[in-house]
N, C-alpha and C positions, 0 to 999 in steps of 0.2 A: 428940356433941352435934349436934343437928339445927338447921339454919338456919331462921329465920323467913321467911315469904314476902317480907317487905320486904328482908331481908338477901340472899336469893337474887337478887332483882331488882338490888340494888346490885352484887353480885359479877358477875352476868351483864353488866350495863352496863359495868362497869370492864373486864371481859375483852374485850368488844366494842371498847372504846376502844383497848386495848392491841393487839389484832389489827389494827384498821384503821390505827393509827399505824405498826405494823411493815410492813404492806403498802405504805403511802405511802412509807416510808423506803426500802424495797427496790425500788420501782418505777423510780426513776431509773437505778440501775446495771443493772437487768434490761432496761430499754428500750434503754439504750446498747448492751449486749451483743447484744440481739436485732437492732438496726439494723446493727451491724457484721457479724454472721453472715449475715444475709439480704440486706443492701443496701437494706433498707426505708427509704423516704424519701430515697433518693439517697445514703445513706452508703456511702462507698467502703471497700474492704478494704485491708489493709496486708500487704505481702509482702517477703521479703528477697531473693528472686531471681525472674527472669522465667521463664515456662514454657518447657519444652523444645521445644514445637511452635509454629511460626510458619506461619500460613496464607497462601495467596495472596490471600484476600479482604482488602479494606481497609475502614477505617472513618474517618470524619472526626471529629476531636476539636477542639472549639471551646473557647476560653478566655475567661473573663469575670472582671472584677474590680470590686469595690465596697468601700465603707468606711462605717463608722458615721458618723452626721451630724457629730459633734464630733471625729472623727479628723483630725488636721492633715496627715497624709501625702498625697502624691500616689501613686497605686497603679494600675498597669495591666499587662496582659500585653504581652510584647515582640512576639509574633505572635498574631494573632487565631484562627488555626486551622491544623491540620496533618492530613495524611492519612497514616495509618500502617497497616501490615499487622497483622491481628489476631494477637496473641501477641508482636509485636515490641516492644522497649523503646523508649519515646519519651522525649525530653527537651525540656522547655519552660521558659521563663524568664518571671518576672514582675519588673517594675521598681518599686522603692519609693524615694521621695525625701522627706526631712524638711526642709521649707523654714523651720522655726522656728529660734529661737536657744536651744533647749533639747533635751536628749535625750528621745526619745519611744519608749516600748515599745509593742509591738502583738502581738496574737495573732489568727491567722486561723481562721475557721470555714469549712467547705467542704461541698459536695455536688455530685452530678452529676444531670443530667436527660438523658433521661427516667429516672424512678425505676427502671424495669426494668433499667437498665444498672448500677445501684449495686453489686450483688454481683459484677459482672464487671470493674469498673474497679479496678485495684489500684495502689497507690502503693508504690514501693520506697524512695524518699527524697523528703522534702518539707520545705520551709521551715515548713509549717504544723504540724509535729510539736513545735515549741518556740517560745517567745517570741522575738520579734525586737526588737532595740534599735538605733535609728538615732540617731547623734549629730547635732548641729546642722549642716545643710547637706549631710548624707551622702546619697549615692545608691548603691543596691545592686541587683544582679541576683540574684534568688532562684530557684534551680532546683527543679523537680519532675520526678522520674523515675517513669514509670508504664508500664503495659501494659494491654491489654484481653484478658481471658482467652478462649482459643479456645472454651471451653464455651458462650459466648454464641450461637454459630451453631446449636447444637442445643437451646437453651432454648426452651420454648413461647412465651414473650413476648419474650425477648431477640433471637431470630432476625430480628425485624423492625426492629431498631434499626440505623439507617444513619449516625447521627451522635450524638455525646455532647458535652454541654457541661459543662465543669469550672468551677465557680464558687467564688470565694473572697471573703470579706468580712473586712476587717481592723477590729479593735476596739482602741481604746487601752486598755492595761492598766497597772497600777501598776509603776513601776520597781523592780527589786530593791533592797534596802536599801543595798548597797554602791555601786550606781550612783547612787542618789539622794544619798548622802553625797558622792560625787565632784562631782555637779552643784552642791551647796551650796558646796563648797570651791573651785569653779572660779575662775580669775582673773576679776576684775571682778564677782564675786558679792558681795553685801552680806552679810557674816558677822557683823556687829555685833548684839548683843542689846540690846533696849530694856528 
């Protein structure tokens, strides 16, 4: 049975909508994967171990902290910069403080600049890998363990990088259900129903 010209147009339009919707759905995970593999946009890589090679060349790593406008925490790097040898494992700390009278959860987004360094800056451990919850009045030191891959010195663009800035921005996120239930049942909380 042959389709009429109007039916063919409807089928082609519907197919186009399905294809475009599929591409839009797949673009976010594909873009995330692309950034992690290439370091595009300052996205850092993640590693489980530092490289075997440590060079005599050094690089300055600067640390930056910010927070979303409504995030109630205080958040800052403990030290503003460090000079490490390329390939050497570095350890830096950020300090967070919750001055409120309630538990607050936060998640950090991060990047490095210049963007050419993103693919060469690797984190081994980082507070940014999972949600952080600070109780009322709690102050914590949050570590990040990292290294700069020695391949940066032979990269066409990376070889000119002399300093890298690691930036974090904290956003308030929803408390896990069990933590939210604890906050509601906390002493002094009004648990009466109207």
